[in-house]
C-alpha positions in Angstrom: -37.6 1.1 -20.5 -34.3 1.8 -18.4 -32.0 -0.6 -16.8 -33.8 -0.7 -13.6 -36.8 -1.4 -15.0 -35.9 -4.4 -16.9 -36.2 -8.5 -15.5 -33.4 -9.4 -16.6 -30.3 -7.5 -17.7 -28.3 -8.5 -20.6 -24.9 -9.3 -20.4 -23.0 -6.1 -21.9 -22.1 -6.4 -24.9 -20.1 -2.6 -25.6 -19.6 -1.2 -28.7 -16.1 -1.4 -30.7 -14.7 1.7 -31.8 -11.1 1.6 -33.3 -9.1 3.9 -31.8 -5.3 4.3 -33.3 -2.9 4.9 -29.8 0.5 6.5 -31.2 4.1 6.0 -29.4 6.8 7.6 -29.4 7.9 11.2 -30.3 4.4 12.3 -30.5 5.2 15.6 -28.4 7.9 17.0 -26.3 6.1 15.6 -23.0 6.5 12.2 -24.1 10.3 11.8 -22.2 13.7 11.4 -23.6 15.0 8.9 -26.1 11.9 8.7 -27.8 11.1 6.6 -31.4 11.1 8.7 -34.2 9.0 5.9 -35.9 5.5 6.3 -34.0 4.1 2.5 -33.5 0.3 2.5 -33.1 -1.7 0.1 -31.0 -5.3 -0.3 -32.0 -7.4 0.3 -29.2 -11.3 -0.5 -29.6 -12.4 0.7 -26.3 -10.8 3.7 -25.6 -13.9 5.4 -26.0 -14.3 4.4 -22.2 -11.9 6.9 -20.7 -13.5 10.4 -19.5 -11.4 12.2 -17.3 -14.5 14.4 -16.3 -16.8 11.3 -15.5 -19.9 13.2 -17.0 -19.9 11.1 -20.2 -23.5 9.9 -20.3 -22.9 6.9 -22.1 -20.0 6.0 -20.3 -21.9 6.1 -17.1 -24.3 4.3 -18.6 -21.9 1.5 -19.3 -21.0 1.3 -16.0 -24.2 1.4 -14.9 -25.2 -1.7 -17.3 -22.5 -3.5 -15.6 -23.2 -3.0 -12.3 -26.7 -4.4 -12.7 -25.4 -7.3 -14.7 -23.2 -8.1 -11.8 -25.7 -7.9 -9.6 -28.1 -10.3 -11.4 -25.8 -12.7 -11.6 -24.8 -12.6 -8.3 -28.0 -12.8 -6.8 -28.0 -16.5 -6.6 -25.3 -16.2 -3.7 -27.1 -13.2 -1.9 -27.8 -16.3 1.1 -23.9 -17.0 0.9 -22.9 -13.4 0.9 -25.0 -12.7 3.9 -23.9 -16.0 5.8 -20.1 -14.7 4.8 -20.7 -11.3 6.1 -22.1 -12.7 9.3 -19.1 -14.9 9.5 -16.5 -12.3 9.0 -18.2 -10.0 11.6 -18.1 -12.9 13.8 -14.5 -12.6 13.9 -14.6 -8.8 15.0 -14.4 -7.6 18.1 -16.8 -4.5 17.2 -16.7 -2.7 20.5 -13.1 -2.1 20.8 -10.5 0.5 22.2 -7.0 0.7 20.9 -3.7 1.1 23.2 -3.9 4.7 24.5 -0.3 6.4 23.5 0.9 10.2 23.6 0.5 11.6 20.6 3.8 11.3 18.2 5.5 14.6 19.5 5.0 14.3 23.2 6.9 11.3 25.9 5.6 8.9 28.2 4.9 11.9 31.1 2.5 13.0 28.7 -0.9 14.3 30.8 -2.9 12.9 27.7 -2.7 9.9 25.7 -5.1 9.3 22.4 -7.0 6.1 21.1 -9.6 5.1 18.9 -12.7 3.6 19.9 -15.2 1.3 18.0 -18.4 0.7 18.7 -20.9 -1.7 17.8 -23.3 -0.8 15.1 -21.1 2.2 14.3 -19.3 2.2 10.7 -16.6 4.5 11.8 -14.0 5.2 14.6 -14.2 7.6 17.6 -10.9 9.7 18.5 -10.8 9.7 22.3 -8.3 11.4 25.0 -7.4 9.8 28.2 -6.5 12.5 31.3 -3.7 10.0 32.3 -4.2 12.3 35.9 -7.7 11.6 36.3 -8.8 9.0 33.9 -11.5 10.9 32.5 -12.0 10.2 28.5 -12.7 12.9 26.3 -14.4 12.0 22.9 -12.6 14.4 20.4 -14.0 13.3 17.0 -16.8 11.2 16.1 -15.9 10.4 12.6 -19.7 8.9 12.7 -21.2 12.1 12.5 -18.7 13.2 10.4 -20.1 10.5 7.6 -23.7 11.3 8.1 -25.3 11.7 4.6 -22.2 11.3 3.0 -21.8 8.7 0.4 -18.2 8.4 0.4 -15.9 10.0 3.6 -12.4 9.1 4.0 -10.8 10.8 7.3 -6.9 10.7 7.2 -4.3 11.7 9.2 -5.8 12.9 12.3 -3.2 14.7 14.5 -3.0 17.0 17.7 -0.5 19.8 18.6 2.2 18.8 20.8 0.2 21.7 23.7 -3.0 19.6 23.3 -5.3 22.7 22.2 -5.9 22.4 18.6 -6.7 19.1 16.7 -6.8 18.3 12.9 -7.9 16.4 10.1 -8.5 16.1 6.5 -11.6 14.7 4.6 -12.2 13.7 1.8 -15.8 12.7 0.4 -15.0 11.9 -3.7 -12.3 9.1 -3.1 -10.0 11.5 -4.9 -7.7 11.5 -2.5 -7.7 15.4 -2.0 -8.4 16.4 1.4 -9.9 20.0 3.1 -7.8 20.6 5.8 -10.1 21.0 9.3 -8.9 22.2 12.7 -10.3 22.6 15.9 -9.9 24.2 19.1 -10.4 21.1 21.7 -11.6 23.1 24.7 -14.5 24.7 22.5 -15.0 22.5 20.0 -14.7 25.6 17.8 -13.7 25.1 14.3 -10.2 27.4 13.7 -10.5 29.2 10.2 -7.2 28.9 7.7 -6.3 29.6 4.3 -4.7 25.9 4.1 -5.2 24.6 0.6 -7.0 21.4 -0.5 -4.0 18.5 0.6 -3.0 15.8 -2.1 -2.8 12.5 -0.1 -3.2 14.7 3.1 0.2 15.1 3.8 0.6 17.8 6.5 2.4 17.9 9.9 2.7 20.2 13.2 5.4 21.7 14.3 4.5 24.1 17.0 2.2 27.0 15.6 3.6 26.2 12.0 1.7 23.6 9.4 3.9 22.0 6.7 2.7 20.8 3.9 3.3 19.3 0.5 1.3 20.5 -2.6 0.7 18.5 -5.3 0.5 19.3 -8.7 -2.7 18.6 -11.8 -0.8 15.1 -12.2 -0.8 14.4 -8.2 2.9 14.9 -7.9 3.9 16.2 -5.0 6.6 19.0 -5.8 6.4 21.8 -3.5 6.7 22.2 0.6 5.0 24.7 2.4 4.9 26.0 5.9 1.7 28.0 7.1 1.7 30.4 10.3 -1.5 29.8 12.1 -1.3 33.0 13.9 -0.6 35.4 10.9 -2.4 33.2 8.3 0.8 33.7 5.8 2.5 30.8 4.3 5.8 30.7 3.1 7.4 27.8 0.3 10.3 26.4 1.7 11.0 24.2 -1.1 9.7 23.3 -5.0 10.9 20.6 -7.6 10.1 20.6 -11.0 11.3 17.8 -12.0 8.7 15.3 -13.1 10.0 12.7 -12.4 10.8 13.7 -8.9 8.1 13.4 -5.8 8.9 15.6 -2.4 8.4 14.9 1.2 9.3 15.8 4.5 10.0 14.1 8.1 11.8 15.3 11.3 14.6 14.3 13.3 13.6 12.6 16.1 14.5 15.2 18.8 12.6 17.8 16.3 15.9 19.6 15.7 15.9 19.1 11.8 13.1 18.9 8.9 14.6 16.9 6.3 13.3 17.1 2.9 13.1 14.6 0.3 12.9 15.3 -3.7 13.7 11.4 -4.6 12.7 9.7 -8.0 12.4 6.2 -8.2 16.1 5.6 -9.2 17.7 8.4 -7.2 17.6 10.4 -3.9 18.3 14.3 -3.3 18.1 15.2 0.2 18.2 19.0 2.2 17.7 19.6 5.7 17.1 22.8 7.8 16.1 24.1 10.7 12.5 25.6 11.9 14.3 28.9 12.6 16.2 29.1 9.6 14.2 27.9 6.6 16.9 27.8 3.9 17.9 24.3 2.9 21.0 23.2 2.8 21.5 20.1 0.3 23.0 17.3 2.3 25.4 16.0 -0.6 25.4 16.3 -4.6 22.8 14.7 -5.9 24.5 11.6 -7.9 22.5 9.4 -10.3 21.1 6.2 -8.8 22.6 7.1 -5.6 19.5 6.3 -2.7 20.2 7.3 0.6 17.9 8.3 3.6 19.1 10.8 6.5 18.6 10.3 10.2 20.1 12.8 13.0 21.2 11.7 16.2 23.2 13.7 18.9 25.5 15.7 16.8 25.7 12.9 14.1 23.9 12.2 11.1 23.7 8.8 10.1 23.0 8.0 6.6 21.3 4.6 5.2 23.0 4.6 1.7 23.5 2.1 -1.3 26.9 3.6 -1.9 29.5 1.0 -3.2 26.7 -1.1 -4.4 25.4 -1.7 -1.6 22.5 -3.0 -2.9 20.5 -3.8 0.5 21.9 -0.6 2.2 24.8 0.5 4.6 25.1 2.7 7.6 27.2 5.5 7.0 28.1 8.5 9.8 29.1 12.3 9.8 29.4 15.4 11.7 27.3 17.9 11.9 29.9 20.8 10.3 30.6 18.9 6.8 27.6 16.5 5.4 29.2 15.8 2.0 29.6 12.2 0.8 33.6 12.4 0.9 32.8 13.1 4.8 31.4 10.1 5.5 32.4 7.2 7.4 31.3 3.4 7.7 29.1 2.9 10.3 27.1 -0.2 9.7 29.0 -3.0 7.4 27.6 -3.9 4.3 25.8 -7.4 4.4 24.4 -8.8 1.1 21.6 -10.6 3.3 20.7 -8.1 5.4 18.4 -5.4 4.0 18.5 -2.3 6.0 14.7 -0.5 6.2 15.0 2.5 8.6 16.7 3.7 11.6 14.5 5.2 14.8 16.8 7.6 17.1 16.3 7.7 20.8 18.8 9.5 22.9 20.5 6.3 24.5 20.0 4.1 21.8 19.7 3.8 18.2 16.9 0.7 16.3 17.9 -0.2 13.5 14.8 -2.1 11.5 16.0 -5.0 8.5 15.1 -7.5 6.8 16.5 -10.9 6.8 15.3 -14.0 4.8 11.8 -12.3 4.9 11.8 -11.7 8.3 11.3 -8.1 9.8 13.8 -7.5 12.8 15.0 -5.0 14.7 18.8 -4.3 16.1 18.9 -2.0 19.1 22.5 -0.3 19.5 23.7 1.5 22.9 24.9 4.6 22.8 26.8 5.8 26.0 29.7 8.7 26.8 29.4 9.8 23.2 30.1 5.8 21.9 28.0 3.9 19.9 28.4 0.5 21.5 27.9 -2.1 18.4 29.7 -4.6 20.1 26.9 -4.5 22.7 24.0 -4.5 20.4 21.1 -7.1 20.1 18.3 -7.9 18.5 14.9 -7.8 20.1 13.8 -11.6 20.6 10.5 -12.9 19.7 9.7 -16.6 20.3 7.5 -17.1 16.8 9.5 -18.7 14.0 7.9 -16.2 11.8 9.4 -12.5 12.8 7.2 -9.4 11.9 8.7 -7.3 14.8 8.0 -3.1 14.2 8.4 -0.7 16.6 5.0 1.0 17.5 5.9 3.6 20.0 9.0 5.7 21.2 10.0 8.6 23.4 13.4 10.4 22.5 14.5 11.1 26.1 13.1 7.4 27.6 14.7 3.8 27.4 11.3 2.4 27.2 9.6 1.2 23.9 6.9 -0.1 22.4 7.0 -3.0 19.5 4.6 -5.5 18.2 4.7 -8.9 16.3 2.4 -11.3 14.3 2.3 -14.1 11.9 -0.2 -15.4 9.4 -1.6 -17.3 12.4 -0.8 -15.0 15.2 -2.8 -11.8 16.0 -1.3 -8.4 16.7 0.5 -9.0 19.8 1.8 -5.6 21.6 5.0 -5.7 24.2 6.8 -3.1 26.3 10.8 -3.2 26.0 13.0 -1.7 28.7 16.5 -1.3 26.3 18.3 -1.1 29.7 17.8 -4.8 31.1 16.2 -6.2 27.9 13.2 -6.9 30.3 10.0 -7.2 27.6 6.3 -7.3 29.0 3.5 -8.6 27.3 0.7 -5.3 26.9 -1.9 -7.3 24.7 -2.9 -9.5 21.9 -6.0 -7.8 19.4 -8.6 -9.6 20.4 -10.2 -12.1 17.6 -13.5 -13.8 18.8 -14.3 -17.1 17.6 -10.9 -17.9 16.4 -7.9 -20.6 17.9 -4.5 -20.4 16.7 -3.7 -23.8 17.8 -6.1 -25.1 14.9 -3.6 -23.7 12.2 -0.6 -24.6 10.5 1.7 -22.2 9.0 4.5 -23.1 6.3 7.2 -21.9 4.1 7.8 -23.3 0.7 10.3 -22.3 -1.8 9.2 -22.3 -5.9 11.8 -22.5 -8.9 10.9 -19.9 -10.9 12.0 -19.4 -15.0 15.5 -18.4 -14.5 16.2 -20.8 -11.6 15.6 -18.4 -8.5 13.7 -19.6 -5.7 10.9 -17.8 -4.8 9.3 -17.8 -1.2 5.6 -18.8 -0.4 4.2 -18.3 3.0 1.1 -20.6 3.6 -1.2 -20.9 6.2 -4.4 -23.8 6.6 -6.6 -25.4 8.8 -4.6 -28.6 10.3 -7.9 -30.7 10.5 -8.9 -29.5 7.2 -6.0 -30.1 4.9 -5.0 -33.3 3.1 -2.1 -33.1 1.4 -3.6 -35.2 -1.7 -4.0 -32.7 -3.9 -7.6 -31.8 -3.3 -8.0 -28.5 -1.1 -8.6 -25.2 -2.9 -6.1 -22.7 -2.6 -6.6 -18.8 -2.3 -3.1 -17.1 -3.5 -2.2 -13.6 -3.0 0.4 -11.1 -4.5 1.8 -8.0 -5.2 5.2 -7.6 -6.0 6.0 -3.7 -7.4 7.3 -0.8 -5.6 9.5 -2.7 -3.7 6.5 -3.4 -1.4 6.2 -6.0 0.7 3.1 -8.3 1.7 4.5 -9.8 4.8 3.3 -12.5 6.5 0.9 -11.2 9.1 -2.1 -11.8 10.6 -5.7 -10.8 9.2 -9.3 -12.0 10.4 -10.2 -11.9 6.6 -8.9 -14.9 5.2 -10.6 -16.9 8.6 -13.5 -17.9 6.4 -11.7 -19.2 3.5 -9.6 -21.4 6.1 -12.5 -22.3 7.7 -13.9 -24.4 4.5 -10.7 -26.0 3.6 -8.8 -23.1 1.6 -5.2 -23.2 1.9 -4.3 -19.6 1.7 -0.7 -18.4 0.8 1.3 -15.6 -0.4 3.7 -15.5 -3.1 6.4 -12.7 -2.6 7.6 -12.7 -6.1 10.4 -10.2 -7.1 9.5 -6.6 -7.9 8.6 -6.5 -3.7 11.4 -6.5 -1.0 10.9 -9.6 0.9 14.1 -10.9 0.2 16.1 -7.1 0.1 16.2 -4.3 -1.9 17.7 -5.9 -4.9 14.6 -8.5 -4.6 12.4 -5.4 -5.8 15.1 -4.3 -8.5 15.1 -7.6 -9.9 11.5 -7.1 -10.4 11.1 -3.8 -12.0 11.7 -2.3 -15.5 13.2 -4.4 -18.1 13.7 -7.4 -15.3 9.6 -6.5 -14.7 8.6 -10.1 -16.2 10.0 -11.8 -13.9 7.3 -11.2 -11.0 4.9 -12.8 -13.7 7.0 -15.8 -13.9 7.7 -15.9 -10.5 3.7 -15.8 -9.3 3.3 -18.5 -11.9 5.7 -20.5 -10.9 4.4 -20.3 -7.4 1.3 -21.7 -8.3 2.8 -24.4 -10.4 5.0 -25.6 -7.0 1.8 -25.7 -5.3 0.0 -27.9 -7.6 3.3 -29.8 -8.0 3.5 -30.5 -4.1 -0.4 -31.0 -3.8 -1.2 -28.3 -2.1 -4.5 -28.0 -4.6 -5.1 -29.0 -8.1 -5.1 -27.8 -11.5 -7.5 -25.0 -11.8 -8.3 -25.6 -8.0 -6.3 -21.7 -7.4 -7.9 -18.4 -6.9 -5.8 -15.6 -7.1 -6.0 -12.3 -6.1 -4.2 -8.6 -6.2 -5.1 -5.3 -6.2 -3.2 -2.1 -7.7 -0.1 -3.1 -9.1 -1.2 -6.2 -7.6 -4.1 -6.5 -10.3 -1.5 -6.2 -12.6 0.1 -8.9 -11.4 -3.2 -11.3 -11.4 -3.4 -10.0 -14.6 -0.5 -10.8 -16.4 -0.4 -14.4 -14.5 -4.0 -15.0 -16.4 -2.8 -13.4 -19.6 0.2 -15.6 -19.7 -0.9 -18.8 -17.9 -4.9 -19.4 -17.9 -5.0 -22.6 -17.6 -3.4 -22.5 -14.3 -6.1 -20.8 -12.5 -9.8 -21.2 -11.5 -11.0 -17.3 -10.5 -9.1 -14.3 -10.5 -9.9 -11.2 -7.7 -8.4 -8.2 -9.5 -9.4 -5.1 -7.1 -8.5 -1.6 -9.2 -6.3 -3.1 -11.3 -3.3 -1.9 -13.0 -3.9 -3.6 -16.4 -4.1 -1.3 -19.4 0.3 -1.0 -19.0 0.7 0.5 -22.5 -1.7 3.0 -22.8 -1.5 4.3 -19.4 2.3 4.6 -19.4 2.6 6.3 -22.4 0.4 9.1 -21.7 2.1 11.8 -19.3 -1.4 13.5 -18.9 -2.4 10.4 -16.8 -2.0 11.1 -12.9 1.0 9.6 -11.8 2.4 8.4 -15.1 5.3 10.4 -15.8 7.4 9.4 -12.5 6.4 6.0 -13.0 8.9 5.9 -16.1 11.3 4.7 -13.9 9.1 2.1 -12.1 7.6 0.2 -15.4 9.6 2.2 -18.4 8.5 4.3 -21.0 7.0 2.5 -23.9 7.4 5.9 -25.7 10.9 4.2 -26.2 11.4 1.3 -29.0 13.3 -1.0 -25.9 10.5 0.0 -23.1 7.7 -0.9 -25.8 9.1 -4.4 -26.5 9.2 -5.0 -23.1 5.7 -3.9 -21.7 4.0 -5.2 -24.7 5.3 -8.5 -23.8 3.0 -8.4 -20.4 0.6 -5.8 -20.3 -2.4 -7.7 -19.8 -4.8 -5.8 -21.6 -2.5 -6.1 -24.5 -2.2 -9.9 -24.3 -6.0 -11.1 -24.5 -6.2 -13.4 -27.5 -8.8 -14.6 -29.6 -10.5 -18.2 -28.6 -9.3 -18.8 -25.4 -10.8 -19.9 -22.3 -9.3 -17.3 -19.5 -10.4 -18.1 -15.7 -13.8 -16.6 -14.0 -12.8 -12.6 -13.0 -14.0 -10.1 -10.8 -12.6 -6.9 -11.3 -13.4 -4.3 -9.1 -12.8 -0.2 -10.0 -13.5 3.2 -8.3 -14.9 5.9 -10.9 -13.3 8.7 -9.0 -9.5 6.8 -8.4 -7.0 8.9 -9.1 -4.3 6.1 -9.1 -5.9 3.4 -11.5 -8.6 4.8 -13.5 -11.9 3.1 -13.9 -11.5 3.0 -17.4 -8.8 0.1 -17.2 -10.4 -2.2 -15.1 -13.5 -1.6 -17.6 -11.6 -1.8 -20.8 -10.4 -5.0 -19.7 -13.5 -6.8 -19.0 -14.8 -5.7 -22.1 -12.0 -7.4 -24.3 -11.6 -10.5 -22.1 -15.4 -11.2 -22.9 -15.2 -10.4 -26.7 -12.3 -12.6 -26.8 -13.6 -15.4 -24.3 -13.7 -18.7 -26.0 -17.1 -18.9 -27.1 -18.3 -22.0 -25.3 -16.6 -21.1 -22.3 -19.0 -21.1 -19.4 -16.9 -18.9 -17.2 -18.2 -15.8 -15.0 -16.4 -12.5 -16.3 -18.1 -9.4 -14.2 -17.0 -5.8 -13.6 -18.2 -4.0 -10.3 -17.9 -0.3 -10.2 -18.0 2.0 -6.9 -19.6 5.0 -8.6 -18.8 7.2 -5.9 -15.5 6.1 -4.5 -11.9 6.0 -5.4 -8.8 3.5 -5.1 -9.2 2.8 -1.7 -13.1 2.2 -1.4 -14.9 3.5 1.6 -13.7 3.5 4.9 -16.8 2.2 6.3 -15.6 -0.9 8.2 -18.8 -2.5 7.6 -19.3 -1.8 4.2 -15.7 -3.3 3.6 -16.6 -6.6 5.1 -19.5 -6.8 2.9 -17.2 -6.0 -0.4 -14.9 -8.7 1.0 -18.0 -11.1 1.8 -19.1 -10.3 -1.8 -15.9 -11.3 -3.3 -15.7 -14.7 -1.6 -19.1 -15.6 -2.8 -18.1 -14.8 -6.3 -15.3 -17.0 -5.6 -17.6 -19.9 -4.0 -19.9 -19.3 -7.2 -17.0 -20.3 -9.6 -16.1 -23.5 -8.0 -20.0 -24.9 -8.2 
């Protein structure tokens, strides 16, 4: 009898088959300074690894897990449906984004572009507004493209500067490899080309040319090409074969220069050229551990650099004719509490995005008579105490910009700013039905981590449902890797939690860059353990300060955030009630020792290489899969996987769940489930209704575990 025909689905009990994973100088691909005396770790679930995704035993196991999960969750079907309706009630289903010129045209463009969503339709419709006639043309309906497909991700929609052609990438497997589609707008006829499959859909138009990067077998971007859409010929502009290096490209805002980055996690190497002289020139000789980025403005190069121990970066300047580091002069001096993130160049202004005390802010520097007026610079001001200012649109030749602001309780709000007179005008705020921001309260708390460092926590709750006596349930979110910051921004998906009395909190742990680039560096490599101590310290602080109670906390993280919650729960299983681990990177030792797995080698500069003695010991201390112990009562766990995920392979959460169940304290009644999307990847589907249903499913699991 098949699993589908069974009335009662038994808890999966996958076989245990010992396999000795070797660490060290196994072969020449294992990196530098590897151990000559090999170490071994026995992995009883290694057999679940199947790169081709066609092993019947593995697929049947994943299907068994899905059926078991469906059965265990069946009692929550009504709750799940109610949650879905509630989530949907906070979404304006028919909505047009704010029309803007495409990125390579200015405010005087004849056409503006926007995205339309329509009630009942899962995917957006890309539209064009004729500013002269107010006529709207529907360019591309993703719903029609997605018909009949179980997975459909459409990415990087572009329109050429002359408005004649549109393009986009499509991925129907979740592999993040996209087929490029080009259409002539007037006729809607498909334009034939020879651009190959694009990893991560990394491409851009430059006149009649398409620039794109090529990925290798490990999804490392290693070549930059230019394709002539008229002659159908392509030319390689740049190549880097170093397995630690990923390449990327961008343009100066005036479109004069093409910039090429050939960066590892630790070291930058920048090149530049013009479209009519495609011979990249190295900006300055590569120096180990020197990180920098280059922008161009009116005859000057602006360099954001960590030179001279500027951990949070400073800005230097040089002329076009000699870009060697010896010719750089200081432009914006280094301040330890200011993390400089980016520069946006306009003809008459420089916009500097920076972070201070967790706030995202923008500094405006006037440029007049060939001089930068630093003494007349000013910040874009917002009234909110939590500042998440971001630049939304600029026109190089205009002094008018769009910027936005939002916070945990304030929806995304768009403003227009005249940089000349500082006049700011409200444009629109994202409509959120059935929501009143005045009913909610935001706070900032600080928790003392194991080494004494104070860790920020952003908090929001519904005012009339919060009683600071330790009785509220709490939902704690975290990430803390790659310098990625989870800012305290508004999201409708947490409203059902707040309206049920949950406190929602974000732990701004080291490994992210909430308090600067050094905050990131203090949570990576040999310091990675700080990330997990920080997270557990935040949980302890919230209990101690009566925001919640012991075992009253649900924790969630995705991808490297899944590593965070996996490590936190294996270190301190007593702290947490429930864990939502989305596509979690939990099998750290096995993945990071194996250079054949996509993305592993470049990330040796992020996590370390367990084939070396030093990193082996450090990484083994926190790897969640390797720290599951016998007879421990672990929290309730819902692990979410994607069969075609190229970033976190499906077998990581599958093995994690199997090992947790096997070692879980036998008398424990806690629920441990695995749910695998069998036809999707790292980010799931792009279907907005399906995404809401997935959120409702996760929340219904959370509510089940508190009963």
